[in-house]
C-alpha positions in Angstrom: -16.0 -21.0 -2.2 -18.9 -19.0 -3.5 -18.0 -16.8 -6.5 -14.7 -18.5 -7.1 -13.8 -20.8 -10.0 -13.0 -24.2 -8.5 -12.8 -26.4 -11.7 -12.3 -25.9 -15.4 -13.0 -28.9 -17.7 -11.9 -29.0 -21.3 -12.1 -31.9 -23.8 -8.6 -33.2 -22.9 -8.0 -31.9 -19.4 -9.4 -30.7 -16.1 -7.9 -28.0 -13.9 -8.9 -27.5 -10.3 -8.3 -24.5 -8.1 -8.3 -24.1 -4.3 -8.6 -21.0 -2.2 -7.5 -20.1 1.3 -10.0 -18.8 3.9 -9.6 -15.2 2.4 -10.4 -16.4 -1.2 -6.8 -16.1 -2.3 -5.5 -18.7 -4.7 -3.9 -21.5 -2.6 -0.8 -22.5 -4.5 1.9 -24.9 -3.5 4.7 -22.3 -4.0 3.0 -19.3 -2.4 3.1 -17.8 1.1 0.1 -15.8 2.2 0.1 -13.9 5.5 -2.7 -11.5 6.7 -4.4 -11.7 3.3 -1.2 -10.6 1.6 0.9 -12.7 -0.7 4.4 -12.6 0.7 6.0 -15.0 -1.8 5.0 -16.6 -5.1 7.0 -18.4 -7.8 10.3 -17.3 -6.4 9.3 -13.6 -6.0 9.0 -12.0 -2.5 6.8 -9.1 -1.6 6.9 -6.6 1.3 4.1 -4.4 2.6 3.9 -1.3 4.8 1.5 -0.9 7.7 -1.3 0.4 5.5 -1.1 -2.7 3.2 0.7 -1.0 0.3 3.1 -3.3 -1.5 6.4 -1.5 -1.1 8.9 -4.0 -2.4 9.0 -6.8 -5.0 12.2 -8.9 -5.2 12.8 -11.8 -7.5 13.9 -12.9 -11.0 17.1 -11.0 -10.4 15.3 -7.6 -10.0 14.2 -5.4 -7.1 11.4 -2.9 -7.3 10.6 -0.5 -4.5 7.5 1.6 -4.3 6.9 4.8 -2.4 3.4 5.9 -1.2 2.3 9.3 0.2 0.2 9.9 3.3 -2.9 9.3 1.2 -1.6 5.8 0.2 -1.1 7.1 -3.4 1.8 5.6 -5.3 4.2 8.4 -5.9 7.5 6.7 -7.0 8.6 3.3 -8.3 12.3 2.5 -8.1 13.5 -0.2 -10.5 17.0 -1.6 -10.9 17.9 1.2 -13.4 14.9 3.5 -13.5 12.6 5.7 -11.4 9.0 6.5 -12.2 7.1 9.4 -10.6 3.3 9.9 -10.3 1.3 13.0 -9.5 -2.3 13.4 -8.4 -4.9 16.2 -8.3 -6.9 17.3 -5.2 -9.5 14.6 -5.9 -6.9 11.8 -5.8 -6.9 11.2 -9.6 -3.6 10.4 -11.2 -2.8 13.3 -13.5 0.8 12.5 -14.5 3.3 9.7 -14.9 6.9 10.5 -15.5 9.3 7.7 -16.6 12.5 7.3 -18.5 10.3 6.8 -21.6 8.5 10.2 -21.2 5.6 11.9 -19.6 2.0 10.7 -19.7 -0.8 13.1 -18.7 -4.1 11.7 -17.6 -7.3 13.6 -18.6 -10.5 13.1 -16.5 -14.2 13.8 -16.8 -15.4 13.6 -13.3 -14.4 10.2 -12.0 -14.0 8.7 -15.5 -10.6 8.5 -17.2 -11.2 10.3 -20.4 -7.8 10.0 -22.1 -4.0 10.1 -22.0 -1.6 12.4 -23.7 2.0 11.5 -24.5 4.6 12.8 -26.9 3.2 10.2 -29.4 -0.3 11.6 -29.3 -3.6 10.9 -27.6 -5.5 7.9 -26.4 -9.2 8.4 -25.7 -11.5 6.1 -23.8 -15.1 5.7 -25.0 -17.7 4.6 -22.5 -21.3 3.4 -22.6 -23.5 6.5 -22.0 -23.7 7.6 -18.3 -21.6 4.6 -17.2 -18.1 3.5 -16.4 -18.3 0.6 -18.8 -15.7 1.0 -21.6 -16.6 0.4 -25.2 -13.5 1.3 -27.1 -10.1 3.0 -27.1 -9.4 5.6 -29.8 -5.6 6.0 -30.2 -4.3 8.7 -32.6 -7.5 8.5 -34.7 -7.8 4.6 -34.8 -10.0 2.3 -32.8 
């Protein structure tokens, strides 16, 4: 299990972790088929032919997800809500529309530069010429 945590030892306890042949956590109450978790902790998951998770059912709730031909998430249907997502020609998410409002995503090349909502702006600051985040500036505060 190269690259996977198999054991964590603390002063008063030790936890061990096992993985299946794909490297997924091997948990007693989980069901994994074709490298996809189909059930875990009383929650069931369904996938489409492309491997997109299209349904989550459990804890008294059902969530359905709709993907476009490019496998981009375009809608999420909850028990009492629907969220919509929009993308630009480069495949970057540009807008999220929920019952709580609209979030617009602002990009600089492939880096997420910021988000704009009715409550203001959230800017992401990165190490120079990298994708490594340093801080989040939200409405003037870090």
